[in-house]
N, C-alpha and C positions, 0 to 999 in steps of 0.2 A: 504494500500500500504506500502511495506517495503522499506526503503531507507538505502542502505549500507553505510559503513564508508566513502568510496571514494566519493560517491555522496553527503554526508553531507559536505565534504570539498569543493566540487565544489559549492554547494549552499551558503556556508559560504563566499567563495571568491567572488561570484557574488554579494551577499548582501553587502559585504564590499565596493566593487567597486561602486555599485548602490548608496549606502549611501553617499560615498565620492563625487560622481558627484552631487547628489541632494544637499548636504550640500554646495558644492562649488558654485552651482547656486544660492542657497538662500543667501549665504554669499556675493557674488558679488552684487546681487540685493539689499540686505540690506545695504551694504556699500554705494552703490549709493544713496539709499533713505536717509541715514543718512547725506551724503554730501549735498544733495539737501536741506534737512531740515535745516542743518547748514547754508547754504547760504541764504535761504529764511528768516530765523529767526535772521540773523545777524542785530544788531541795533547799528550803530556807535555812536548814540546820543539819548537822551531822547526827544521824540517828544513833550512831555508836556512842557519841558523847551525851546524847539526850534520848535515852530509850523511851521515856514517857513523853517526849516532846519538849521543845524549847518554848517557854512562855515569857520570854523577855520582850521588852518594848522594841528592841532592835529587830527581832524576828518579825513582829507584826508590821513594822515600818517597811522592812525589806519586802514582805509579801505585798503590801499595799502598792508600793512602787512598781513591782513586777506585774501585778494584776492590772493596774492602770495602763501601763505601757502595752501589755498584751491586748487589752480591750481596744485601744486605739488602733493597733495593727489589724485586728480581725474586723473592726468596723470599716477599715479602709480596703478590705478585700472584696473584689468584684464577685458577685454571685451569679452572673449571667451564664457562666459556663460550668457551674457546679451541678452535680447530680442531685436528685431529690434527697437522697440520704446524706450527702455532704452538706446541703443546705440545712437539714435537720441538725446535723452535728454542729455546724457553725452557730445556729440560733441557740442551741442548748448551751454552748460554751459562753456565748454572750450573756445569757440568763444567769449562769453561774458566776461569771466575773462581776456582773452588776451586783449580785448579792454579796460577794466577798468585799467589794468596795463599800457597799452600804453598811456591812457589818463593822468595818473599820471606822467609817465616819460616824456611825451611831454608838461607837465605843462598846460594843457587845463584849469585848475582851475583859472589861472591868466588872462584868456581872456573870461569872461562870457558875451560877447557882440557880437551881429550880426547887420547887417545893419538895419534889420526890427524888432529887438528885443533886449533884454538885461535883466540883472538880475532884474531891476526895472520894466520892462514891464511885466515880468512874474506874477506880483502881480494882474494884471487885471483879470486873470483867476479865482481868488478867489471871485470875485464880482458876487454873485448868489442870488436868492431869499432866504429869511430866512423863512423857513416853520414852524419852531417850536423854542422853547426856547433853545434847544441844538444847533441848527444851529446858533442862535444869539450869544450864549456864545462863540462858536468856532470862529465865525467871529471877535468878539471883541478881543479875544486872539491873532488872526492873526494881527489885526491892532496894538495891543500893542507891538508886536514883530518886527514891521517894522523897528524901529530905529537900533536895533541890527543887523538885516538882512542887512541893508544898510551899516552900519559901517564895518561889516565883508567883504562884497563884495568890498567896496572901498579899504579896506586893501589889498585884493588879487590883485586887478587891479593895485594898487600902486606898489606892489612887481613885477608885470609883467612889468610895466614901467621901473623899476630899472634894470630889466634883458633884456630890449630891446624888450619886447613882447607887441604888440598893434595891433589894426586894422589900415588899411590905412586911412589917413586923408580924402581922397577924397569921402569916403562912407558916411560921416556924414552930408551932406547937408540936412537941414531940420530935423535933429535928435533932435533939441531942443524941438520939439513938444512932444517928448516922456516924458518929465518932466515938461515943462512949463505949460501944460494944467492942471496939478494937483496942481499947486501953485495958489490957488483961494483965493479971499478976503473973500468970504462967504462960510462957511462949507457946507451949503445946496446945493451949486452948484458943490461941489466936486464929482467926479465920484465914489469915495469910500464911499460916504454917500448914494448912490443910494439904496442899500438894506433896509435902515432904513425908506425910504419914503413909502414903501408898505409892512410893516410887516404883516405877516400872522395873520388873526383873530383867529387862533388857540392859539395864545399867549394872555393871559388876559390883560385887559387895564392897570392895575397897573404895570405889568412886561414890557409891551410895552413902557410905559412912561420912566421907568428906563433904558431900553435898548437904547432908542432914546437919552436920556441925555448922557449916556456913549459913544454912537457913536459920538455925537457932540463933546464931549471933546477929544476923540481920533483923530478925524479929525484935530482939532485945535492944539493938543499937540504932535501928533505922525506923521500923514501923511504929512501935509503941511510943517512942519519943515524938515522932512526927504527929501522931494523933493527939498526944497531949498538947502539942503546940497548936493544932487546929482547934481543940477544945478551948484553950486559953484565948485564942484570937476571936473565935465566934462569940464567946460569952462576955469577954471584957471589952473588945474593940468594935465588933461588927454589930451584933444584935442590938446593943443600946442606941446605935445610930441609924437603924433601919427606919424607913419612912412609915408614916401612919396611914396614908391614903392607899387604897387598893387599885385605883385606876391609873394606868400608864399615861393617860391623857393629862393627869395632874402634874406630871413631871415636865421639865424643860424640853420643848420640841416633842412632847408626848403625843399630841394629835397627829402630827406629821409622821412620827415613828410608827404609830399604830396603823395608819393607812399604808405605810411601806410594808409592814408585816402582813397585812391583808393581801397586798399585791403579790408578795412572795409566796405565802403559804397556800393561797388559792390559785396562783398563777393567772388570775384574772384581775380586772380593774373594776371592783365593786365597792360601793360606799358602805360604811357601817349601817346606814339606814336601810339600804337595799338588802343587805344580809340579814338584818334583824327581821325584816318583813318576810323574807323567804323562810326564816326559822318559824315565825308565828304561823305561817300557812302550813308548813309541814307538821307542826305540833297539832294543829286542828285536824289535819287529814289522818294522822296516825292515831289520834285519840278515838276517832270514829271506828277505826279497825280494831282497836283494843276493846272498845265497848261491845263489839260484835262477839269477840271471844268470851268475854265475861258472861254474856247472855247464853252463849253456847255451852259454857260450863254449868250454867244454872245457879250461879252464885247469887244469893239474896243479900243485897247491900249495894251501896254506891261505889264509885271508883276508888275513893280514898280508903274505904273499908277493905276492898279487895287487895289493894296495895299493902295495907297493914297485915292482912292475912298471909300474903306471900312473904312478908318480912319476918313473921313471927312463928309460923307453923314449922316445927322441926323436920317434917317429912321432906321439906325442900332443901335440906342442908346435909352435907356429908358428916358422918360421925368421926372421921379421922382424915388426916392428910393423905394417907395411903388410899382410902376410898375415893377421895376427890381426884387423885391422880389416875387411878384405875378407870374411873368413868371418863375422864378426859382422853385417855389413851384409846378406850373403846370407841368413843365418838370419832376420834381422829382416824382410826382404821376404817370405820364406815365411810368417812369422807374420801379416803384414799381409793376405796373400791369404786366409787362413782365417777372419778375423774375422767376416764376414757369416754364416757357418754357425753362429755361437755367440752373436751379440749383436744385439739389436734396434736399439740406438742406438750410433753410432760417432762418435768425436771429429773435429772439423774441423782442429784444430791438428796440423801435421806435426811430426816429430822427426827429428833427424839422429843419426848414429853418429860419435863423435869420441874421440880419446885423452884420458885423464886428463892435465891439464897437468903438465909435468915438475916444476913447482915444488912439487907436493904428492904426486906419484906414489909415492915410496919407502915412505911410511907409510899409503898409501891402500888402500881395499878394491879387490877385483877389478873392480868396475864400480859405477856409480851413475846414477840418473836425475836430470837437472838440468832442472827445469820452467822454463817461460817464462810470464810473466804474460799475462793475457788481452789487455792493451793493447800488449804488446811487439811489435816488428817482427821479432824474431828467433825462430828455431825453438827448441823444446825439444831436449834432447840425452840420448842414452844414451851415457854415458862408459864406455870400455873401458880398463882399465889395461894399458899396453904396457910398463911397467917390469918388468925381470927376467922375460923371456919364459918361462924354465924353471919359473916358478911359476904360469903361466896355462894350464892344460890345456884342450885343445880339446874334450874329452869333456864338460866342464861348461858350455861356452859356450852351447849351446842353452837350457839351464835359466836361465842368467844373463840371456840376451836376453829370454826370456819374462817374467822377473821385472821387469827394469828398463824394458823397452820396452813391447811388447804381447804378450799381453793384460794385462800387469801394470801398472806404475806410470803409464806414459804414458796408457794408455786410461783408467784410473781417475781420475787427476788432471786430465787434459784435460776429461773429461766433467763432473767436479766444477766446473771453472771455467766451462764452457759451459752449466751447468744452468739450469733455468727461473727466471723472475723471482720465483717464490714463495720461493725460497731466498735469504736475505739475504747480503750480501757477506762477513760474517765466516765464514759456513759455507762459502762457495766457497773461501775462503783457508785453511780449517782442515785440519790434517793430524794424525790420531791413528794411532800406530804399529800398534795392534792391528787397525785397519781397513785401513790402507794396506799395511803389511807382511804382514798376514794375507792380503790379496788378492794381493799379489805372489807369495807362496809357493803359494797356490792356483793361480795362473796357471801356475806351473811344472808342476804335475800336469795342468792342463788342456791344456797343450801336447802331452802324450802323446795325448790324444783328438784333437788337431789333426793328428797324424801327423808331428810335428816331429823326434822322436827316431828317427833312421834306422838306427842301429847299436846292438848290445847295449851298447857302451861308452858311448854317449850316454844310453841308458836307465839305465845304472849311474851316469852323471853326474847325472842327475835325482835318483836315489835318494840319492847321496852329498850333494847339496844339501839334500834333505829330512832326511837323517841329521844333517847339520851343524846344522840348526835344532832338531832334537830334542835333540842334544847340548848346545845352548845352555841348554835348560831344566835340564839336569843340572849343567852347568859354572857358569852364572851363580849359581844358588842354592848350588852347592858352594862357590864362592869367597866369596860375601857372607853366607851363612847357616850354612855347615857347615865353615868354616875350612880349605878346600882351599888348598894352595900353588899358585903359578903353575905350577910343574913338573908337579904332578898334573893340573892342568887341560889343559896342553899335551899330556901323554901320553894323556889320555882322548880328546881330539879327534883326535890322531894315530892312535890305535889303532882308531877307529871311523869315520873318514872318509877319502876319497881326496884331501882338500885337500893342497896343497903345504905343506911345512914353513914356508915364508915366510908363506903365507896364515894358517896356524894361529897363528903367533906374533903376527901383526898382529891377528887376531881376538881372541885371549886378552887382549891389552893393551886392546883396545876394551872388552871385557866388564868388565875391572877398573876402567877409568876412567869407565864409563857404566852404573852399576848398574841392572838391571831392563829396559833398553831391548831387549836381545836376546831377552827372553821373549815379546815381542809377536808375533813372526813365527809361531811354531808354535801358540801359543794362538789367534791369529786364524784361521789356516788350519783348525785343528781345528773351530772353531766354524762356519766356512763349510761345510766338508764335512759336519758333523753336520746342518746345516740343509738341505743339498742331499739327503742321504739321507732325511731326514724328509719332504721335499717329494716325492721320487720314490716313497716308500712310500705316502704318503697319497693322492697324486694318480694314481698308476699311469699309465694311458694318457693322462691329461690333463696330465701333466707336460711342460713345454716349456722347454728349456734357455735359449732367448731370454728368456722371461718370468722365469725364476728369476734370471738375471743382471741383468735390468732391476730386479727387486725389491731386489737387493743394491746396485746402483749409482745408482739414480734419485734418491735423497735425499742423495747426496754422502757426505762423511765423517760417520760416526756411531759411537757406542760399540757394543760387541758385544751388550749387552742390547737396545739400540734396534734393531739389525739383526735380532735374533731376533723382535722384535715386528713388524717390517716383513714378514718372511717368513711369519709366522703370518697376517698380513692377506692376503698373496698367496695362501696355501693356502685360507683361508676364502672368498676371492673366487672362486677356481676351483671350489671344491666347491659353492658356492651357484648357480653358473650352469648 
C-alpha cells in the first residue's frame, strides 16, 4: 500500500494526539499513585523509638504541614483522565486530609478523653496472647514505653486545660475505675501481667523465664507507677478544672466545631435542625411499630409499663457471664449460616465471641467489634459486655450480634481488608462512621429477613435498637445545639427505648463527650435503605439482593454521596443489560 505525503501528515498528527492523550492519562494516574505512596509511607516518628506513638507537639506540627502540602498537591491534580476508581481514591484521600487538618486546627490532640475511654484505656488493646519470642519482645517494649506515653498525653491535656479545653465534669462519675484497677499491690494481679501467665510453649523454658522476670519488673517499675501518676493528675489537676456545661456549643468556636463534626461523621452537609427533625420523624415511625408488637404480645398496660416490665423481669436476663456469652455465640453461628443467601462475597477472616475485658467493662458499651489486621495471626472479636448482667437484656442480643459481628461490622470490615488490589492500603484501613455504623444498623434490620428474631420480644429488641439510634439524632443535637441538660437527654432515651438505665447513662455520657459521632448510625442506615428501595423500585424483577450488597461493599469504606453514586452505577448497569 502506498501512503502519500498528505496522508503521512495526517497519521503523524493522529499519532501525536494519541500519544499526548495516553501520556496525559498515564501521567495523571502516576501522579496519583505517587501521592498515595507518599501519604501511605509518611512516618512522622520512628516506631522503634515510640512503640505506642509519639504524642509530642513536634509530631503533630510535622503531620499538619505534611497533610496541608499533600492536600494542595492532590487538589491540583487533573481528574479528566483518571478512572472511576482512581477518582474515588482521590476524593477519599481529600476527605481524609481535610479531617486531619480540621483535627489539628480544632486542637483535638488536647482532648484525648471520652466518657468510656481515654489515652490510658487504649493500652488494654495491646494485652494479647504472646505466641512467640517476637511477640514477647514487642510487648515488653510497649510496657517500657508506657511512662513516656503517659507523660506526653498528660502534657497535651494540661495544655488543653490552659486553653479552656476539657470534657464536662458530669461525665466522669465512676471514671476512677479506668486507672484505679491497674494500681495493684501485687504485679501478678495486674491486668498487664496477664500475657506472661500463659506464655506460648513455642518459647523455650530459658527464654520464658527471662521474659517473665522482665515482665514482672516492668509491671512494678513502669505500669503501676504510670497509673499512679495518671490517678494523681486526673484527681488533682484535671477533674477540678473540667467544664460545667455539657454542650460543645458553649465552648469557644463550639457551634462551628459541632457543624464540622456533623459534616465529618455523617459525610453529609446537614444542619442540626435538619437532623433533629429526621430523628423526631423516625422516633414517631418506630414507636408505631413497637406498639404493634406490644399488642401482638397481648400485654395489658401502656408503653412505659411494658418498658418497665422488660427492664425488671428476670427471664430477660442471663444468670451468668458464661450464659450470656453462650447465647451470643449461638446467635452468631445462626447468622453465619444465613450469609450465603444474602451476599455474593464472604470474608475469609474468622471472628470469635469474647467478654469485654474487666479493666474497661464498667464504662463500656454493651458490645463492640474488635478487628484484626490482615497480617495478624489472631482472630477478630465480637466483644460482649458481661459486667452488670441486669443491664444486658437478652431480647436485644440478636440485634447487637448482627451489628457487631455478621452481617455487620465483621463482614464489612473483613471484606474491606481483603478487597482487591485496585484499592490502595489507606482505603483498606479506612473507617468512616456513616458507612461502617450505617451498615451495622442496616445489618440489624437485615437480620429480620434472615429469620434471626425468633420471638416478639427479640423483634421488639431490634426495634428498640433502631429507636435508640433514632433517639441519638434527637439527643445529640438536643445536647450540643439546643441546650438540653443531661437529665433531659437521659429521660428522653429512657422514655422511648427499652435500654437498661445503666446503658442509657453510659450512652448519654458518650454523646456528651463525643459530639456528632452518634449521628452517623441512623443517617447511614437511612441512606442504605433509601438506596435499596430505589434499586428495588427501578429494577423490579431484576433486583438481586446479592448484587445490591456487592455494590455497597465492593469498594470498601466510602462516604454516603460516593455510595449513592456506586448504587446508581449498579442500577444503570442492570437496566442496560
